[in-house]
C-alpha angles and dihedrals in degrees: 000000000000115000099221094173091066094047092046090048090058092051091045090049091054091053091047093051096047111029089184088062091051112013096183095072118100139234097039107214126194101241119166104234127144123220087254091060091051092045090052091051091049089051088054091050091048088053090055089054092049091056091051095052109100094198101090096206093052091042091057091046091053091046090051090051090049091050091049091049093048091048091051092046093047092052090049090049094051092042093055095041110138133177108273095025113134125207089201111031117219106270123199108251125276091027115225099319133052119263093258089063091049093049090053094045111124096017109141119248121239114280112272116250092227135068116253118249106218096206091052089051089051090053091050091049089049089051091050090051090051089051091048093048087065092052097060126084092211115099090199092052091045091054093043093051093048090048093053092044089055092051091051090049090049092052091046092048093060095054109024100096094050092046092052092049091050100038094121094216109162128203117267120257113262122251111268113262116249117230117241114264097027 
């Protein structure tokens, strides 16, 4: 099953770190990140989407886009490297969350009570790719991500109604009845 919360959190982090890349995120914080930093984070989020795509051909295509984006961003990072630059700026601790949140980071959520609908997941992945296409500074990556998102949406559109009809989700079990007097 695709862990959308992790993929969404990467896209949300990019917008939080660079409000110009995603102006709708609040609060806007003055982090010192270059375009290359943001492009590298976008490449990482795109890689997470590639892993989640079940269509092997499209998965490879998205992974290749991610690799190209990472290579371009890495080259830009090293080209602009100056004394005093920090890859990881000094954050106040605990940034920005308390230690309990950090200790629980990465823990898996409880299993969902419904069966996943593959076509719906593909639509969500396509939507994430569209969002990420607006985060990159590369016109080529922007066009490539939108193109792959369109292909994913086309595949999903051909099967989504059938998959929803046949999803085999069952009703949850009712809460146990309490006995009188207890």
